[in-house]
Structure formats: C-alpha cells, structure tokens
C-alpha positions in Angstrom: -1.7 12.0 18.9 -0.1 12.1 15.9 -1.1 14.5 13.0 -2.8 13.8 10.2 -0.6 13.4 7.3 -2.8 11.9 3.9 -6.9 12.7 4.1 -8.3 11.1 1.9 -12.4 11.9 1.0 -14.8 9.9 -1.1 -12.4 9.2 -3.3 -13.4 7.1 -6.9 -11.3 5.8 -9.8 -12.8 4.0 -12.8 -11.7 2.0 -15.3 -13.6 2.3 -19.0 -13.3 -1.1 -20.7 -15.2 -2.8 -23.6 -17.3 -4.5 -21.2 -18.6 -1.5 -19.3 -16.9 0.8 -16.6 -14.8 -0.9 -13.8 -15.7 1.2 -10.1 -11.9 0.1 -9.0 -12.0 2.2 -6.2 -15.7 3.5 -4.5 -15.8 6.5 -2.5 -13.0 5.3 -0.2 -12.7 7.7 3.3 -9.2 7.0 4.6 -6.5 8.8 7.3 -2.7 8.5 7.7 -0.8 9.7 10.4 2.9 11.3 10.7 4.9 8.2 11.2 2.9 5.2 11.1 2.5 2.4 9.3 -0.7 1.4 7.6 -1.4 -2.2 6.1 -3.6 -1.6 3.0 -4.9 -5.7 3.0 -7.0 -7.8 1.0 -7.4 -10.1 -2.2 -6.0 -9.1 -5.1 -8.3 -7.5 -7.3 -9.9 -5.1 -4.3 -8.7 -1.9 -5.6 -5.5 -1.7 -3.0 -2.4 -1.2 -5.4 -4.9 1.3 -7.5 -5.5 3.7 -4.3 -1.6 3.5 -4.1 -1.4 4.5 -7.6 -3.9 7.4 -7.1 -2.1 9.1 -4.3 0.9 9.4 -6.9 -1.7 10.7 -9.2 -0.4 7.6 -11.9 -3.4 6.8 -13.1 -3.4 6.7 -16.6 -6.0 6.0 -19.4 -8.2 4.1 -19.3 -8.4 4.8 -15.7 -9.4 8.0 -14.3 -9.8 10.0 -11.1 -13.4 10.8 -11.4 -14.3 12.3 -7.8 -12.9 12.9 -4.3 -9.7 14.7 -3.0 -6.3 13.3 -1.6 -5.2 15.9 0.9 -1.2 15.3 0.8 0.4 17.7 4.3 -2.7 20.7 3.4 -2.4 20.6 0.1 -4.5 18.9 -2.8 -3.0 16.3 -5.0 -5.6 16.4 -6.9 -5.7 20.4 -7.9 -1.6 20.0 -8.4 0.0 20.7 -11.7 1.2 17.6 -13.7 4.9 19.9 -13.1 4.0 20.0 -9.1 3.2 16.0 -9.0 6.7 15.6 -10.7 8.3 17.8 -8.0 6.5 15.5 -4.8 6.9 12.2 -6.8 10.5 11.0 -5.4 10.9 14.1 -3.0 8.0 13.9 -0.7 6.2 10.9 -1.6 8.1 8.0 -2.7 7.0 4.5 -4.3 8.5 0.6 -3.8 6.9 -1.0 -6.7 6.5 -5.0 -6.9 8.5 -6.1 -9.2 12.2 -4.3 -8.7 13.6 -6.2 -12.1 10.6 -3.8 -14.6 11.4 -1.1 -12.3 15.4 -0.1 -12.6 16.7 0.6 -16.0 19.1 -2.5 -17.0 20.8 -0.3 -19.7 21.9 1.9 -16.0 24.4 0.9 -13.0 22.8 1.2 -9.8 25.0 4.2 -9.1 23.4 6.0 -11.7 19.8 5.1 -10.4 20.4 7.3 -7.4 22.5 10.4 -9.1 19.6 10.7 -11.3 17.0 10.3 -8.4 18.9 12.7 -6.3 20.1 15.4 -8.6 16.5 15.1 -10.5 15.0 17.0 -7.0 18.2 18.7 -5.9 20.5 20.0 -8.8 22.4 21.8 -6.3 24.1 18.6 -5.7 27.5 17.4 -7.6 27.5 13.8 -8.8 30.4 12.9 -6.0 28.1 13.9 -3.3 25.5 12.2 -5.1 27.1 9.1 -5.2 28.6 9.5 -1.4 25.1 9.9 -0.5 24.0 6.2 -2.0 27.7 4.5 -0.3 26.1 5.8 2.6 22.7 3.8 2.2 23.6 0.6 1.0 25.5 1.0 4.3 22.3 1.0 5.7 20.5 -1.7 3.6 23.6 -3.8 3.9 25.3 -3.6 0.4 28.1 -3.9 -0.2 28.8 0.1 -1.8 31.3 -1.7 -4.1 27.8 -2.7 -6.0 26.9 0.9 -6.6 28.5 0.1 -9.8 26.8 -2.8 -10.6 24.0 -3.5 -13.3 20.2 -4.8 -11.7 20.6 -7.9 -13.6 23.7 -8.7 -11.5 22.4 -8.6 -7.6 20.0 -10.9 -7.2 16.1 -10.3 -5.8 16.4 -9.7 -2.6 19.2 -7.4 -3.4 17.5 -5.5 -6.5 14.4 -4.8 -3.3 16.9 -3.2 -0.9 17.9 -0.7 -3.8 14.1 0.0 -4.4 14.0 0.4 -0.7 16.9 3.0 -0.7 16.1 4.7 -3.5 12.5 5.5 -1.9 14.4 6.4 1.3 17.6 8.7 0.1 15.5 11.5 -0.4 14.0 11.4 3.4 10.1 11.5 2.2 7.5 11.7 4.0 5.6 8.8 2.4 6.6 5.8 1.3 4.0 3.8 -0.7 5.5 0.0 -0.1 3.2 -2.5 -3.2 3.9 -5.6 -2.6 7.1 -4.8 -1.4 8.0 -8.8 -1.5 5.6 -10.7 -3.8 9.1 -12.3 -6.0 11.1 -13.4 -3.0 11.4 -16.3 -1.2 10.5 -16.2 3.0 13.9 -16.4 4.2 14.8 -13.7 2.0 11.1 -11.5 2.6 12.0 -12.2 6.3 15.0 -10.0 6.0 13.8 -7.4 3.8 10.6 -6.5 6.2 13.6 -6.2 8.8 14.9 -4.0 7.1 11.9 -1.7 6.5 11.1 -1.8 10.0 14.2 -0.8 11.4 14.5 2.1 8.3 10.9 3.4 9.1 12.0 3.5 12.8 15.2 5.4 12.0 14.0 7.6 9.2 10.2 8.2 10.7 8.8 7.8 7.4 5.0 7.3 7.3 4.3 4.1 4.9 1.0 2.5 3.1 1.9 -1.6 3.4 -0.1 -2.6 0.4 -0.4 -6.7 0.2 -2.3 -9.4 0.6 -0.2 -11.5 3.2 -2.2 -10.7 6.4 1.3 -12.0 8.0 2.8 -9.0 7.0 1.1 -6.2 8.6 0.7 -7.8 11.7 4.6 -7.6 11.8 4.6 -4.2 10.2 1.5 -2.3 10.3 0.4 -0.1 13.1 -3.3 0.2 11.8 -4.6 -2.3 9.4 -7.7 -1.1 6.3 -9.0 -3.9 5.2 -10.3 -3.7 1.9 -13.3 -5.6 -0.3 -14.3 -4.8 -3.9 -12.6 -1.5 -3.9 -14.3 0.0 -0.7 -12.8 0.1 3.0 -14.2 -2.9 4.7 -12.8 -2.2 7.9 -10.3 0.1 9.6 -8.8 -0.5 13.0 -5.1 -0.7 15.3 -3.4 -3.7 13.9 -4.0 -6.2 17.1 -7.6 -4.6 17.3 -8.1 -6.2 14.7 -5.8 -9.7 14.7 -7.5 -10.0 18.4 -11.5 -9.1 17.4 -12.1 -8.6 13.9 -15.9 -7.1 13.6 -16.7 -7.2 9.8 -17.5 -10.9 8.6 -14.9 -10.4 5.5 -12.0 -9.7 7.7 -13.1 -12.8 10.0 -13.4 -15.1 6.9 -9.6 -14.0 5.9 -8.2 -14.4 9.1 -9.8 -17.8 9.4 -7.8 -18.9 6.4 -4.6 -18.4 7.6 -2.6 -21.1 8.7 -1.6 -21.4 12.8 1.2 -23.4 13.9 0.8 -22.8 17.2 -2.8 -24.7 16.8 -2.7 -27.7 16.3 -6.2 -29.3 15.6 -7.2 -25.6 14.1 -9.3 -26.3 10.7 -8.5 -23.7 7.9 -12.0 -22.3 6.8 -12.5 -20.8 3.1 -14.8 -18.1 1.9 -16.9 -18.8 -0.6 -17.0 -17.8 -3.7 -15.7 -15.0 -6.1 -15.2 -11.7 -5.3 -18.0 -9.8 -7.4 -17.0 -7.7 -10.8 -16.5 -4.7 -10.2 -18.4 -3.8 -13.4 -21.7 -1.6 -13.0 -22.0 -2.5 -9.7 -25.2 -2.8 -7.2 -26.6 -0.5 -4.7 -25.9 -3.3 -1.8 -23.3 -4.8 0.6 -20.7 -6.1 -1.8 -20.4 -9.1 0.6 -23.7 -10.2 1.1 -23.4 -12.8 -1.7 -20.5 -14.3 0.0 -21.5 -13.6 3.9 -22.4 -16.1 6.4 -24.1 -13.5 8.3 -26.0 -12.4 5.6 -29.3 -10.9 6.3 -31.8 -9.3 3.8 -31.1 -6.0 4.3 -27.5 -6.6 3.6 -29.3 -6.8 -0.5 -30.8 -3.5 0.3 -28.6 -1.2 1.5 -24.7 -0.7 0.4 -23.4 0.2 4.6 -20.9 2.9 5.2 -18.3 2.8 8.2 -19.4 3.5 11.1 -17.5 3.5 14.8 -17.2 0.5 16.3 -14.4 1.0 19.0 -11.9 3.0 19.5 -10.1 4.5 16.5 -12.3 1.2 14.8 -14.6 1.7 11.8 -16.8 -1.3 10.2 -18.6 -0.9 7.5 -21.6 -3.7 8.5 -25.1 -3.7 9.1 -24.1 -5.8 12.0 -23.3 -2.5 13.9 -25.6 0.1 12.3 
C-alpha cells in the first residue's frame, strides 16, 4: 500500500465579510497517498480551491485558517514559518493555476520564468543549465524549444497551460495541485492537456490533487475522488466505485446531470435549489434542503464521514 503523503485533519478556513463570517472549509479530513491522483470535485463555491490554497498556505486576509492540521511528508505545514513555506512552494509543492495568462509575468520571456523558478530553489545551477532543463521540459511538453524566447502573449492558450505544467514539474515536485487546469481551453486542447498531464504524472510519479467541477475530467484522470459540498466532504471513494455506485445523494445527483452519448433516451436530472450560503451555517446537513431522500433527522444532525465500503466514506444519515 502507498504511504500517505498529505494528511489533513479538521481543517477550518474562514473569510470575514461585511455580511458575516463565511466558513469556506469546514472540518475537512483528507488523506492523499504517494503517487495517486485525487480528484476534488463539486459545484462552484464549495471550497475546492480554498482547500488547495490552504495546503500551500496561500490563504490571505480576510481569509484565515482557524483550525486543524495539514501534515505534508511528516511536517505540519500550519506550524511552519513563512520562510520555510517559501522553500517548499514550487520545490516540493507546486500549483497549476486556472488562468496561465494571469500567472505568467507578461514582461518576462518564458525562459526567464523557468530560470527564476529553478535558481530560486537551486541557486548552484547556472543560467545555462537552467535553460537546458527548460528545453528538456519543452520536449516533454511537445513545444518547440525555440519558443522559450517568446513572451506569454505570443503563445496560444494551450501552450501557456503547458508552460504552467512544465513550471510545476521542472523541480520534480512531490505534490502538484492542479486548480481547474483546463477551464479556459476548448475541448480539443483540453483533451490534449489531459493526455499530457496523465503521461507526465505517470512518468514523474508525482502526487496530484486535481480540482475541477467537471466529472468527465476526473473520470479520466483520478484514482480516487473526493466530492465537496458547502465546505465539507460529502463522499470519498475510488473513482470507478464512485461512478459505478455513488452513495451520497449529492453525488448521485451530480452523476445524473451528466449527459451520456451512449444512452439515447437518457433524461438529464437537475438538483433543485441552490447551494447554501456559507455564512453562519446551522448545525445540520447542508444538503438537506435539496436532498430527495431527506429525513427529519437530517435537519437536526450534521452527519460525519463514515465507512460505506472498502476505502469509501460518505457523510449521510442513510448509512449511520
């Protein structure tokens, strides 16, 4: 069995706003194994990206991590100094952001991005050596090395996203957090990027958290899937098991809303209502107002995650 690389326990992240305190991540427990791809899915605003930013300690005021622990390779990240976190960011924990155009410096050539990333963590490496590593990475990315001298605006959206993937992998990071890495791409380029990420993940053996609202993407990429709803984990399961037999009513609703071209007479279902506001949440199941299987007890208890099968957990009173 793979060893655990990241252990998250009772993580709580809050944002203070003018209208109240938002509980963006609420008592989340999560384990991530060495070498696996964990898909983190859910509707917009459910806390997926906030959870990813929390691992890197990139939550900034008015946001605040108010409780819990994040243990990475035996070290509690919440107890590290900012200088220690800077040594980890990029070197051992990297992130692929949603929009590469806002993440790349428009005034820097692509080779300068790679040189800066490499030499910040490995100052003994010369510029020439760093450029050669960038050229080698471009070969893996399927981009002509001559494009290293281009500026970000001279590259297509797909090429910019490949550059972001390269920057995340050039230092052989142990963990890569991919936050909606294909959101801004058309479906053809999206497929190419997913194929590239899958091949590179296997080649480098990197552990990956794939944050997305697209269930089709995690079906292709993920070994396990964690479904988030309103700041909490609703269900965790191996990918195939989750698609074959979803346990939580929210997961069931998500899968029923995905079109399947193999089912000619399929009727798409939609979840009634909207996700709840995360301000001053009441202590009961947050999915209860939308749940087709709601019971009276659901409006009295906030169910914890319980085992519902091999390596499977769900937070639902149906299984308690």
